[in-house]
N, C-alpha and C positions, 0 to 999 in steps of 0.2 A: 577346287572342282568348277565354278565357274569358266575355266580356262579350258577342260575338258567340254563342255557342254556347247562353249560359244560356235557356231559354224556347221551342228550339225543340228540338221530341223529335225529330226526325232527324237533327240535327246532333247532340244529346247523344247518341243509341246511336252514331250513327259513330264519334265521339270516344272510350267505351267500348270498341268493337271495336278501334278500332288501341290502344288502350292495351294491351287484353287482349292482343294478337298479339305487341306490342312486349314486354308483360313474360312471355310465355311463350318466346316466344327468349331471353330474357335465362335464363328458370329453366331451360330445356334445355342453355344455354349452363353455367352451375352443376350441373348436372347434379341439379336440384330438381324436386319433383313439381310439376306442372302447376295442380293445384289451390292450391298455395302461391301461385302467381305469380296467380292470380284473386285471390283473396283478396287477395292487395298492391296489385293494382287496384282493389278495394273500396276501399282503405283511401286508398289516391290520389286517387279521383274524389270520395271522400265532402268531408263540408261541411269536416274537419280540415285539408282540405290544399286540391286546385282548386277543388271545390265546384261540380262539372261539371253533376251529375245534380239540375237540377230540378223536373221533371216527375214528382213523385216517386208520384202515381196510375199512372200511365202503364207505371212504369217497374217498380212494384210487381206490377201485373198481367203485364207481362212476363218479371217472376222469376215469379212463381204458373207461370205456361205453360209456364218453362220448367225450373221444378223438374217439372211435371208428367210431359215426356218424358221429365225425366232418370230418372225413377223408375221409367218404362216402359222406358226401355231398362237400366235396371240390372236390371229384372226377366227381361231377356234371357240375364243371365247367370248368373243362382241359378237351378242345376239341380237341381231333384228327385229327378232318380234319385240324388244322392250322397247322400241318408240313409238308402238302401238298401243302396249300395254301401259308406258310412262310416257306416253307420247306428248304431254304438255308440259310435265317437268322436265322430259330431258328434254323437249326446244326452248323452254322457256330460260332456264339453267346455261343450255350450250351457246345459245344464240348470247344470250345476254351476257353472259362470260365473255366470248370472241368482241361483243361490241366494245363493252368496258373496259379490259383491258388494252383494244385498239385505239380507241381514244385518249385515255390514261399516257399508252407506251407513247404515242406520237407526239405529247404534250411533252414528255420527259425528253424525249428523243429534241426535240426542240431547242429548250432549255438548258441541252447540253450541246449546242452550238453547230447540230447539222442540218444539212438541207431539207426540203419539205419529203420530196421525193425517196432520200436516202431515211430520213423519220417514218416514211409507211412501211418501207419495208421491215424496219428495225421492230416497228408495233405489229408488225402482221407477228412477226416471228415469236415474239413476244407471246404471244396472243394461244399457241398452240401447248399444249401439254402432252407428257412421253405417254403413251399408250402403252408401250412395252411396260414402262416401269410401274405404272400404276395397276394392268392388269396383275404384272406378277408379284408384287406386295399382299394386293389381294387375295390371291392364290395361295402365298406364301401363309396369309393371316386366316385363309378358309373363309375369307369374308366375301365371296367374290356371289355365293346365292342371298345376302343378306341383303334388309334392302337401302340400307346403304349401298354398298357394293352395286346392286343392280343400277341402282339410280348413276351413280359412275359412271356404270356401260355404255347406260345411254345417252349421257354427256358423252362420252367419250366418241362414243357413232355419230353424233350431229355433226361434233369437231375430226371428226375426219371427213364426211364430206363437203364439210367448208373446206379440209389442206387441199382437198382433189380440185376444188373449182377457184381456190388461190394460186396453188401452185400453176395451175392452168393457166391462168388470166398474167401473171407476174413472168413466166416461161414466154408468152406471146409479146409481154409488153418490150421484155428483155431483145429477145431477139427485132424486133422495130427498129427498138436504139439504135443498135448494131447498125441495122439493113442501114439506117434515113432513107432521106429524099422519097424518090416517088414509090419507089418497092416497099416500103414500111409497112403499108395497110394490107399491101399482101402479103408480106411475110408474117405479120400477127394474125390476118384471117385462115393463112396455112398450119401456124404452130396449135392456133385454135380446133382447126378443122382434124388434126393429131390427137390432140387430147379427146374430141368427142370421139372420135371413129374408134381409141383406144376404150374408152368405159362403154362403146356401144358394143365392141366386138366380144367383151368381156360379161353384160347383161345379157346376149344374146346365147353365149358357151353355157352361161347358169340356165338358162331358159330351155335350152334344146337339146344339152348336150352332155350336162352336168349329173343327171340321176343314173342315166343308162352306164353312161364311164364309169362313174363311180361302183355304181352295182358289180359290174364287171370286175376290176381293178380288187375290188375289195378281197374273189374269192382267193389270192396269193397278198398277204400283207406284205413282202418285202416289194413285192411288185407296185402298191400301194404308195408305198413311202417314198418309193423312186419318182412315182409321179407326181406327188406333191411336192418333194424338193425341185426338181424340172419345171415345174409348174412355177413353182415361186421366184425361182431363179431367170427365169422366160419375162417374166412380167417385169420382175426389175433389170434385164437387158433390153427388152423392149422401149421401156420407158427412159430409160439413157441415151437409147439410138434415136428415140424423137424427140432429144433436146432436154426431156423432163428432167431427168435426172432418175437415180433410182427409187429416191422416196417418192415418189407417185408413181412405181412401180410395187413399192410398198403396201401404200395407200390402196392401190387396186388389189392386190392379192387380199389383203384382209378382209375387203367387201366380199370378195370370190370364197374366202374361205372358212364365212361364216353364214353364206347364203347358199351354197352348193350344198345338196345333203349329206349326210355322216350315213354309210355304210352302218346297214346290222353288223352289230358284232364289235363296232368301233370303241378300241379299246384305249382314247384319250392319248391327248400330247403326252405322254409318260412312253407310253406304249411305240409314236413315231419313232421318237426320240431312240427309246431304246434300240428299234429295229434298223435305225439309220445307218450305225455301222457295218449290221447283216448284210445289208443292201451294198453297203460301198465295197464290204469282203467277196460279196459275188461279183461283181464287176471286175476286179481285179483276180479272181481266178479265171474268170474268161480271158483275160486278156493275155494272161500267162498261159492259156492251154492252147 
């Protein structure tokens, strides 16, 4: 059976979807989060077991597109008004956790024999939580609107802001180290300028264009889905092109997704996910025609 699947992308994706549905059902029966079931599917379909996924390049592309869409949908769950309503709690817990984990992560990395610069990178990496996993777990448990869920979201928003600043700073330092010599300072300032320019573009888009554009696009739900996915992929591509990686674009689009006004009649992330295949089908039909 696996021999017939290997080498044909459609069969591979079909097998992965069937495995994901089956594992998700088993996970629900065992009262486990769906994300645990999906990780189990990856292990089951990977090279250590069934070895179904052979079209690595195509599946990697689908995975990147899936992450882009998932980060956009996660952004729809992050309400920046929570920073105002839960400001002191969000700031104290968010910044306190960042500071605490950075200090102790740095000391642990030094104790393991790493040099100071590497220890700083490791400490910063240990600081940040996975917004995707936390929001997914809160949504699955229907606790995202509970008090502890709202505090967690405020905490994550503060972390996202720190992530953007940290990634811009670390990218600038890395470029400066690679350049060396007299041009190091200029390269650092250039990268910082790119990062600030990207953030300024996102803020300007939110301030002047988001409301009228989303209102017009909402008249055609499939067009709204195409725009949302295209915007998510665009910011990821711009972040990667400027040297920050797709992750900074992901953080920026999470900010945009939450700050941009939602149209009347918006039916939520599930509706976006349901209409995505229809939008792709229409694009494909247009190409064939």
